[in-house]
N, C-alpha and C positions, 0 to 999 in steps of 0.2 A: 452602382456604387463601387467603387474602387479605391485602392490605396497603393502610392509608392514610396520609396525611400531615394531622396535625394542626398548625395553625400561628395564630396570633392577633397582634393589634396590629401590624399591618404600619407604621402611621403613614406612609404612601406620603408624600413631599416635607414630613416635617416640618420646619417653618422653623427655621432657625440662630438661636437667642434669644441674644443678646449674645455668641456666640464670636467674632466680627469684632473684639472688642477686645482679645484675645489674640495676642500677638506671635505670627509665622509659624504661625498655626493654619493646619491643613489643609484649608480652606474648600471647594476642589474636591471633595475626598474626601467630606467629611462632608455636601455638597449630594447627591451620587449615593448615597450609601451605602444607604439605605433603599430604592429602586431596584435596585441591583443585589444585595441580598439577597434581595429578591423573585425576581427572574432565578435565582438560585441554588436558591429554593425549587421553581421551573419546572424547572429542571434536575435537581433531584434527585427529583422526582416522576417524569420522565419515565425516569431512569436506573433506579430502582427500580419501574418499571410497578406503581405503584400502582393499586389500583381506583379511589379519588377522593382530592379533597382537602378539608379543611374548614377555613375561614377564619373565626374566631371573634370577629369585631368590631374596630372601629377600624382598618379597612383604609386608611382616608384620616385625615387630622388637621385637621377642620374643614373650612371653605368653602376651595374654589380660585379663584384668578385666573382661570382660566382652564379649559379641558377636556383639557388636556395629561397631567393625573394621571390621568384616568380613559381616556383613549386608551391611556396606556401600559398600565394594569392588563389593557385590553381585549386590546390586541395579546398580552400574555404569556397570559393564559387562553387565548386562541385557540390559542397553542401545545399546550395540553393539550386542547384540542378536537380538534387534528389528530392526538393520539394515542389517542382513544376515552376521555379522562379527565373526568369531571364533576367540577366544584365547587360545592361547597356552603357559603353564607356566612349570616351573620347582621348585621345593623347594631349598631355601638355607640354610645357616647355621642358619639364625635367623629364617627362618620358620619352619627347623625341631625342633628348641625350643619351637615352639608354640603347646601346647596339643591340644588346642579349636578347631585349626585349623581341626584336624584329625576327629573331629563331627560335620563339618559342611558342609551340602549340597551345592555342587558348582552350579553355574548356567548351564543350559544345553550346552551353546555354550562355555563352558570353559574346556580345557583338562589338567588336571596334569599330568606329567609322573611320571610313576614310579620311586621308590627309590632303590629296589633291583638290578635291572639291566637296562643297557641303553634300549628302544624301539625305533620303529620307527612308524610313523603314516603320512599316506596319506591325503594330504589336498583334500577335495571334490571340483570336479570342475577345477583342477589344477595339472599340471604335478608337481608337489611339493611333495617332502618328507622331514618331519621333524623328527630329532635325538634327543633324550634328555634323561637326566635321574639327576632326583632331591636328594638331600642330606638326608639320612635316620637316621642321628645322626647328630648333631650339630658341631663335630669335624670330617670331612672327609679329611683324609691325603692321602690316596691311588690315584694313577693315574686313575681317571675314564676315561678318553678320549681312553686309551688304549684299552676298551673293547667295543668302540663305533663300530658299523656294517660298513662295506664299503657302499660305495656310491650305490644308486640304477642307474643301467645304463638308459641314457636317461633321468632322470629326474633332475630337479634342487633341490639339496640337501642343507638342512640347518641343522647345529648343535647347540644345546642349552646347555651350560655349564657354571655352575657357578664355576670359578676357578681364582687363582692367577697365572694362567702360569707358570713362571719360577720364580716368585716371583715378589711382587711389594711394594714398600714402604709404611710403617702405614697401611699393609693388612696382614690380617693372612693367613698363607702358607696353602690353601686350595684345595684339587682336585688338587695338582701340575701335571703339563705335559709341554711337550716342543713342540714349531712349528712344529718340524718333526713327532710328535704324533697324529697332526691336519692334515699337509699333507698328511699323510699316509689314513685318511679316504677318501680322493679324492671328498670331499666335495666342493661346491661353496662358502658359504658364514657360518661363525662360529660366532653365536649369543653368547656373553660371559657377565658375569656379577659377582658381587663382589667387583670390583675397582672402586670407586666413581667419579675417574677423567676421561673424555671422552679420548679416545685412539683409534687409527686406528694402530693396531700392524702390520698388511700385508694388501697386495693387492691383491694375488695371493697364496692361495684364500683369500678373505677379512676375517680378523680375527678383531673384533671391539669391544671394550667395549662403551657402549651409556654413561657411567658416570650415576648417579643418578639422578632423576627428580628434586629433591629438596635438596638444601645446609641445612645443619641442624647447622652447626657450622662454626666456622671462618678458620678450618681447608679444608672446601669445599666451595671455591671461585669461583666466575664466574658464566658464564653461566651454566644451568643444566636442561636436559630435554632427549630428545628421540633421535632415529635415523629413519629415512626415506628413504628405500632401493627401488629403481626401478629395476626391472629385466625384460628384452627383450630378447628373445630366448636364454631361458637357461642359461643367463648369466647377472652379475651386471653390471647395465648401470652408476647409480648415486645413491651416500650415502651422505645424508644430515642431518645436525644437526639441530633440531628443538626445539626452548625453551619452557620450560612447567613451570619453576620456578615462583612463585608468590612473592619470596623476595631472594634478590640477596645478598650474603656474600662477602665482597671485602677486601682485605689486601691495604691499601692505604698508598702507602710509599712516604714521602714528603722529597726531597732533599732541604736541608739547607745551603749548600755551600757557603758561600761567605755572607749570611745575616747580615747586620750589625746591625739591631733593632729588638726588637720584635713586634713592628708593621709589619715589612716586613715580619718577620717569619710568623705570622698570615696571611698574605694576600696570603703566598705560600700554604700555609693549606688551606686557602678557595679556592684557585685556584684547587687543586689538590681533594678536596672532590667533588666539583662542577663537575668536570670531571667526577669522579667516579659515581656521580649520574645519569649524562647525559648518560653516557655509558650501565647503567641498564634500559633505557627505560623509561617505566611507572611504574615500581616497586619500592617498598620501598629498601632501601640498609640498612643492617647491617654492620657495617664496623670497623675494626681496624686501628688505624692511628698510623704510625711508621715514627718519625721523624730522619732524618738520615743526616749527614755530618759535616764537621767542620765549626763552624761561630762565630763570636765573642760573640754572646749571647747564647752559649752553656751554659756555667756556669749556667746562670739565669735560663734556661728551666730545667736544671737536677736538682737543688739546690729545687725547690719547684714542684715536677710531678704533687700533687695534683691540684695547681693552674694553670701549664700548662694544664692538662685535662679539669678543668672546662672551660677555654678560648676556647679549642677546642671544646666542648660541646656548647659552645655559638656561633661559628661559623656555627655549623650543624644546629642549631634551625634558625639562620640567612638565610641559603641556603635554607631550608625546614623543617619547625617543625613537618611536618607530616611523610616525605619520607626518612629522615637518623636517624640511631641509632647508636651512638657511643659506640661500645662494649668495647675498650678498648684503652689506649694511652700507645704508648713505645716510650719513648725518648732516643735515642740512638746518640745522636748529641754530639761531642765533640768540644773543645776549645784548641786544641793541643799545639798551640803557647804558650798560656799563661802560662797552665799548666807546659810545658817544661820549659818557663824561670823560675817559680816557683820552680821547682825540682833541676835546676842547683843551686839554691842560699845555701846560709848556714845559714838558718833562722830555728825558730822552726817550722813555717809551712812548710817548705820543709821536715823536718824532718817527721812531722806528717803526713803528704801526703805520703812519702816514706814509712812509716810503715804500712799504711793504704792498699797501693798497694803492699805490700809484703804478705799480707793474700793471702793464697790459695783460688782459686774458689771452690775447693773440700771443699764441705760442711762437710765431715767427720774429714776434715784435721784442721778445726777452734775449737778450744779448747771452751767445754761450749756450742756450739750451739745445740748440740744433746737433752742435758737436757732444754734447753729454748723450743726446737721444741716440746717436749712431754708435756710441761705445755699448751703449745699455743695449739695444736691440741684438749684437753679437751673443750675448749672453744669456738672454730670454729663450723659452721654449718656442717651437714655430707655430704654436696654438695662439701663442698672444697678438700674431699679427694675422690672425685671422679675422676678416669681417664680421665673423658671426661670434668671436669671442668674446663683444662686448667691451674690448680692451684693444681697440685695433688702432695701434701706434701710427699708423699710415692715416689716419682720418684727423685732418685740422679740427673737428669739432670736438672728438675723444682729447685730443692732446689740450684745445683750449679748457676742458671741464676739469682734465687733471691739474693746470695751472692754478684755476680758480679753488679747487678743492684743497692744493697745497697753501695759498696765501691762507684760507680760512684756518687749515690745522695752526699754522704758526701764528695766527691771531689768538686762536685759542689757547695755546700753550703759554703766548707771551701774557696773556691776561688771567689765566688760571695761576701763575706763579708770581704774578705782580712783576713780571718782566725781569726777574730773576731766574739763574740756572739753566 
């Protein structure tokens, strides 16, 4: 019996894209998070006395400014060497973009698989053969799995592959392949990387994405870590997720249906945020709070989103000033009955609301908005135009959402004030 760790998508020293613009963002914690998660991985490997560690692509995050990232990795892989634990790795699309990587000497216990073609390596002292191939270039669109060799008879065979399989949402279609391609090789375990959400794709054979080791933004929510695999008699006996993240990202949805007062709404927010914090264990939590549902205070909450956001930030500080950071507040509540009652009337306010809601959500369809946006872009910081910022003003879907939010904010203010002011 032996065990091994399967990890992927470390993205060591991933840059902070646009986070500095957020008030009170825990920048120091975020900067060090990917490194501390890797330290946790090494600590876990030593504590569990694993036979080896697999790192399936995107160890780095593109080019480094200097050697410090690689030196950090080498130092901690060296801790595994001192414990007799080898490390096997393949390059992913981000690693292929890293020029300094090729000039860095690897620790003696770390094996990077070749990128020109698949190769097979037998693990010393074990009846295990690992097959793998890294990315030679940043954009690999051919089916790498199709060229992997057949399983070695009588051995436990592992395939390492950085791939999107047959496609995964929000991930580039790199090294595409099918489950039939993987099964045809005859391996007992496929260690995959590239997809940042944990997923057990299949169990016969085992095909596993461990997810990234540390969430980097609000699209990477929930526990992040690695997979601990137990093997006995050349068969997988157990596959366990182990947390490694040091900061947890959460989308905190708060249902406000039926709420009758602002105080009651804030109480529900407090309960939801406290649950999210408790679910993260002892980790600090970065959360996006999304208010949902139809309630009588919907107009008041929508009318002044900045005020609502400050109230929610105060809730976070009350729960834990050190452990909760509110990245953003989205107010998706409605006051459907009030709005419908007004719209059914024959007043100036009703006509104005009808005119607002008649505007298309499509940004390009609203006359004059394009020119206004061009002027705005000149005044905005460069982070606002970054695709990772969450406010990418070059993305039609983002612009459409902003138009929809503006319509709801205007509706809320008009209803909250009875059409006056």
